[in-house]
C-alpha positions as CSV (number, residue, x, y, z in Angstrom):
1,M,16.8,0.1,-21.7
2,D,17.9,-0.2,-25.3
3,A,15.8,-0.1,-28.5
4,R,15.4,-3.9,-28.7
5,Q,14.1,-4.0,-25.2
6,K,11.7,-1.1,-25.8
7,D,10.4,-2.7,-29.0
8,A,9.9,-6.0,-27.1
9,F,7.9,-4.2,-24.4
10,W,5.5,-2.5,-26.9
11,D,5.1,-5.8,-28.8
12,T,4.1,-7.4,-25.5
13,I,1.6,-4.6,-24.8
14,K,0.1,-5.2,-28.2
15,I,-0.3,-8.9,-27.5
16,F,-2.2,-8.1,-24.2
17,N,-4.3,-5.6,-26.1
18,D,-5.1,-8.0,-29.0
19,E,-6.1,-10.7,-26.4
20,R,-8.3,-8.1,-24.6
21,L,-6.4,-8.6,-21.4
22,L,-4.7,-5.2,-21.2
23,P,-7.6,-3.4,-19.3
24,Y,-7.2,-5.8,-16.4
25,L,-3.4,-5.3,-16.0
26,M,-1.6,-2.5,-14.1
27,I,2.1,-2.0,-14.8
28,I,3.9,-1.7,-11.5
29,G,7.6,-1.7,-10.6
30,S,10.3,0.1,-12.6
31,W,8.6,-0.1,-15.9
32,S,5.9,2.3,-14.5
33,E,8.6,4.9,-14.6
34,Y,8.9,4.4,-18.3
35,I,5.2,5.0,-18.7
36,Y,5.4,8.1,-16.6
37,S,7.5,9.7,-19.3
38,Y,4.2,10.0,-21.2
39,Y,2.6,11.6,-18.2
40,F,4.9,14.4,-17.0
41,N,5.0,17.6,-18.9
42,T,8.7,17.9,-18.1
43,D,12.0,16.6,-19.3
44,F,11.6,13.4,-17.2
45,I,13.8,10.5,-18.4
46,P,13.4,7.2,-16.6
47,N,16.5,5.5,-15.5
48,L,15.4,2.0,-16.3
49,R,17.9,-0.8,-15.7
50,T,15.8,-4.0,-15.5
51,R,14.2,-6.5,-17.8
52,D,11.6,-7.5,-15.1
53,V,8.1,-6.2,-16.0
54,D,5.6,-6.7,-13.3
55,F,1.9,-6.7,-14.0
56,L,-0.6,-6.4,-11.2
57,Y,-3.8,-8.4,-11.9
58,R,-6.2,-6.2,-10.0
59,N,-9.2,-8.5,-10.0
60,I,-8.6,-12.2,-10.5
61,R,-12.3,-12.8,-11.1
62,Q,-12.2,-10.7,-14.4
63,P,-12.8,-11.2,-17.2
64,K,-15.3,-14.0,-17.2
65,D,-14.1,-15.2,-20.6
66,K,-11.1,-17.5,-20.9
67,I,-8.0,-16.0,-22.5
68,N,-5.1,-18.3,-23.5
69,I,-2.4,-15.7,-22.9
70,T,0.3,-18.3,-22.5
71,A,-0.3,-19.6,-26.0
72,A,-0.3,-16.0,-27.4
73,L,3.0,-15.1,-25.6
74,V,4.7,-18.3,-26.6
75,K,3.6,-17.8,-30.2
76,N,5.4,-14.4,-30.1
77,G,8.7,-15.7,-28.8
78,Y,8.3,-16.0,-25.0
79,S,9.2,-19.0,-23.0
80,Y,7.0,-20.2,-20.1
81,A,8.3,-21.3,-16.8
82,E,6.9,-22.1,-13.3
83,N,8.3,-21.8,-9.9
84,P,8.9,-25.4,-8.9
85,T,7.7,-24.8,-5.4
86,S,4.7,-22.4,-5.8
87,G,3.7,-22.9,-9.4
88,A,3.7,-19.2,-10.1
89,A,4.3,-18.4,-13.7
90,K,6.9,-16.3,-15.5
91,F,7.5,-15.6,-19.1
92,F,10.9,-14.9,-20.7
93,K,11.8,-13.3,-24.0
94,E,15.5,-13.9,-24.8
95,D,17.6,-11.6,-22.7
96,L,15.1,-8.7,-23.1
97,L,12.1,-9.1,-20.8
98,E,10.9,-11.2,-17.9
99,L,7.1,-11.0,-17.3
100,E,5.5,-11.8,-14.0
101,F,1.8,-11.5,-12.8
102,L,1.1,-10.4,-9.3
103,T,-2.2,-10.1,-7.4
104,R,-3.6,-8.2,-4.4
105,V,-4.3,-9.8,-1.1
106,V,-7.6,-8.6,0.4
107,G,-9.4,-9.0,3.7
108,S,-7.7,-11.4,6.1
109,G,-6.4,-13.5,3.3
110,A,-3.0,-15.0,3.9
111,Q,-2.7,-17.1,0.8
112,H,0.4,-16.3,-1.2
113,I,-0.3,-18.0,-4.5
114,Y,-3.6,-17.4,-6.4
115,E,-5.0,-19.1,-9.5
116,I,-6.2,-16.6,-12.1
117,P,-9.1,-18.5,-13.7
118,S,-9.4,-16.4,-16.9
119,I,-5.9,-16.9,-18.0
120,G,-5.2,-20.3,-16.3
121,I,-2.0,-19.4,-14.5
122,K,-0.9,-18.9,-10.9
123,A,0.4,-15.6,-9.5
124,E,1.9,-14.4,-6.3
125,G,-0.3,-12.4,-4.0
126,M,1.3,-9.4,-2.2
127,R,-0.6,-7.2,0.3
128,I,2.0,-4.5,0.0
129,I,1.0,-3.7,-3.6
130,N,-2.6,-3.1,-2.7
131,M,-1.7,0.6,-2.3
132,L,-0.7,0.8,-6.0
133,S,-4.0,-0.7,-7.1
134,D,-6.0,1.8,-5.0
135,Y,-4.7,4.7,-7.1
136,P,-5.0,3.8,-10.8
137,L,-4.1,6.1,-13.6
138,V,-4.9,5.4,-17.2
139,L,-2.6,6.9,-19.8
140,N,-2.8,6.9,-23.6
141,C,0.6,5.8,-24.9
142,R,1.2,5.0,-28.5
143,G,-2.5,4.3,-29.0
144,F,-2.8,1.9,-26.0
145,E,-4.7,2.6,-22.8
146,I,-2.1,1.8,-20.2
147,L,-2.9,1.4,-16.5
148,V,-0.3,2.4,-13.9
149,S,-0.5,3.7,-10.4
150,E,-0.4,7.5,-9.8
151,P,3.2,8.7,-9.5
152,S,2.4,10.1,-6.0
153,A,1.2,6.7,-4.9
154,Y,4.1,5.0,-6.5
155,V,6.6,7.2,-4.7
156,L,4.9,6.7,-1.3
157,Q,4.8,2.9,-1.8
158,K,8.5,2.9,-2.5
159,L,9.2,4.8,0.7
160,L,6.9,2.6,2.7
161,T,8.4,-0.7,1.6
162,N,12.1,0.6,1.7
163,P,12.9,-0.8,5.2
164,T,11.9,-4.3,4.3
165,R,13.1,-4.2,0.6
166,T,15.1,-7.2,-0.4
167,P,17.7,-7.7,-1.6
168,S,19.2,-4.8,0.3
169,Y,20.9,-3.2,-2.8
170,K,17.5,-2.4,-4.2
171,K,16.8,-0.1,-1.3
172,E,19.2,2.6,-2.6
173,K,17.9,2.1,-6.2
174,D,14.4,2.8,-4.9
175,I,15.5,5.9,-3.1
176,E,17.2,7.1,-6.3
177,S,13.9,6.6,-8.2
178,V,12.0,8.5,-5.5
179,R,14.3,11.4,-5.7
180,A,14.2,11.5,-9.5
181,L,10.4,11.3,-9.6
182,L,9.8,13.9,-6.9
183,V,11.6,16.5,-9.0
184,H,8.9,16.2,-11.6
185,I,6.0,15.5,-9.2
186,K,6.7,18.8,-7.5
187,Q,6.3,20.7,-10.8
188,S,2.6,19.6,-10.8
189,P,0.4,21.2,-8.1
190,R,-2.1,18.3,-8.7
191,D,0.5,15.6,-8.0
192,V,1.8,17.5,-4.9
193,A,-1.8,17.6,-3.6
194,R,-2.2,13.9,-4.3
195,I,0.9,13.1,-2.2
196,K,-0.8,14.7,0.8
197,I,-4.2,13.1,0.1
198,I,-2.7,9.6,-0.3
199,L,-0.4,10.0,2.7
200,D,-3.2,11.1,4.9
201,A,-5.2,8.0,3.9
202,L,-2.4,5.8,5.3
203,S,-2.3,4.5,8.9
204,L,-0.3,6.4,11.5
205,K,2.2,3.5,11.5
206,E,2.7,3.7,7.8
207,Q,3.0,7.5,7.9
208,K,5.7,7.1,10.6
209,I,7.7,4.6,8.4
210,I,7.6,7.0,5.4
211,K,8.6,10.0,7.6
212,S,11.5,7.9,9.0
213,V,12.8,6.8,5.6
214,C,12.6,10.4,4.3
215,E,14.6,11.7,7.3
216,E,17.2,9.0,6.9
217,N,17.7,9.8,3.2
218,Y,17.3,13.6,3.4
219,I,14.2,13.5,1.2
220,E,11.8,16.5,1.4
221,L,8.5,14.9,0.5
222,L,6.3,18.1,0.6
C-alpha cells in the first residue's frame, strides 16, 4: 500500500461519511487489517497487498432514505461497472482501488445477488461472511467511525474458510495474515478471551475445520 492508495482509501471513506452511508458499512477482507493498526496497542504493521476493498452491507433494508452513492463516487473519480451475468456492482479508481459491496445471507435464503434499495445497486450475498457481521467493532480512525469485525472473529473466519478458499494461492496469504494477527491478539487478554468465546459459539463441525487448519499449518490458536 503506497501513499496514493492510502489517500484514495480515506477519500472514499469521506465520501461514504458525507453521504451518511458509512454507519451501514463494515470493512471486511484485507483492508480490515489496515484498520486494525488503529486498534492494537502494539507495533502491528499490516501487510496489505491488494487494491480490493470489500464492504459488507449488514442490513440491506437500511437506511430508509435513498442515497445516490454511485453518483457521489463517479463525481470523485470512480468508474462504475456491473458483472454482465449477475449485475453486481463494482467501482474502480484508476489503478488504486476496487470497491465491492457484499451482503449477508440469512435464514434459508439461497439467493446470491441482492438489490440494496437505498443505494440502488446489486451486491453478492455470501453466507460465509455472516460470522464477521456478528462481531462488530467500531473504531475511531482519523475522525471517522469505522466498522470492522473484531480481530478474533476475523482470524477465526479466515481459518474456517481456508479449505475452500479460491484461488488456491490465497490460502497461504490468509494463513500469513492469521499468523501475523495472532502475535498481536495474544498481547491482549481481552482478544484472547474473545477467540475462545467466538470459537465456542461455532458449530462442532466448524470447530473441527478450524482445528484441522491450525494443525496443518502449525498454528497455536490459544
